[in-house]
N, C-alpha and C positions, 0 to 999 in steps of 0.2 A: 504493500500499500504506500503510495506516495505521501509525503508530508508537506504541509504548508508551513512556512516559518515567517511569522510576523515580527519583525524587529521594529520595536516602537520606541526608538530613541531619537530624539531631536537633536539639533546641533548644540542646543543649550544643555541637554543631557550630556552630551559628549565632552562638552567643555568643563562641565562640572566634575564629571568622572576624571578628566585628565589632571584636574588640580590633586587629586588622590593618589595618583600613580606615580611611584618613585621614578625620578629621572625621565618623567614623561615616556615610560616603558609600557606600550599598548599590549604587550603579550599576555599579561594577566587578564585583561578584558578579553581578547580574542579566544583565549582558552575557555573562559567562562562561557562565553556566547557558543562557542563550539560544543562544549559540554551540555549546556541546555538546549541546543539544537538537536542533538542526536540521542539524548536521553529516552529510552523506551520507544524508540521510533516506530516499532511494529505496532503499539498499543493505542497510540493517539495520532490521528491524522493532522492535526494542527496544533501549533505551539505559538503562543504570543509571549514575546521576551520584551520586558520594560524595566525602566528605573524605579527602585523602591525609595521613595522619599528625596531628600536633598542630597544624599552622599552618593557613593559609588555602588551601593547595594543594588542587585537586580533580583527580579522575580520571573517565573515563568508559568503560565497557565497552559496545562496540557488538555486540549479539548476533545471530547468524544465526537463521534460522526453527526450527532444531534446538536452540537454546539455547546453543550453544558461542560463545565468544567470537571475533569476526571482527576486531576491530580495537580498539586502546586510545589515547585521547589524555588527556594530562595538561594540566591548566591550572595554570600555575605562577605565583605571585604576585611581582611585580616592584616591590614598594613604592608603585606608583600604579596598576597595572594588571595584567591577567592576559596571560600569553604561553602559547601552545599549542604543545604538543609530542607527537610521536607516536613 
């Protein structure tokens, strides 16, 4: 089953996230987005990834075929990397 990925990050979101990344190293963000995008791809046909609040934290809604939320994972910034919590 193909998956639709909705990355709901504005340019303002990206600028605010960048302020938290050490030495403007975007790799932790791309790793987090990659993880959230591919987690349980066989079970949920759509994922929406967005910023959580004012900081660099993210969350992902995993949607069922009917559009209802089947699961939620947060990517929490730990000063050097993201940790994932459901």
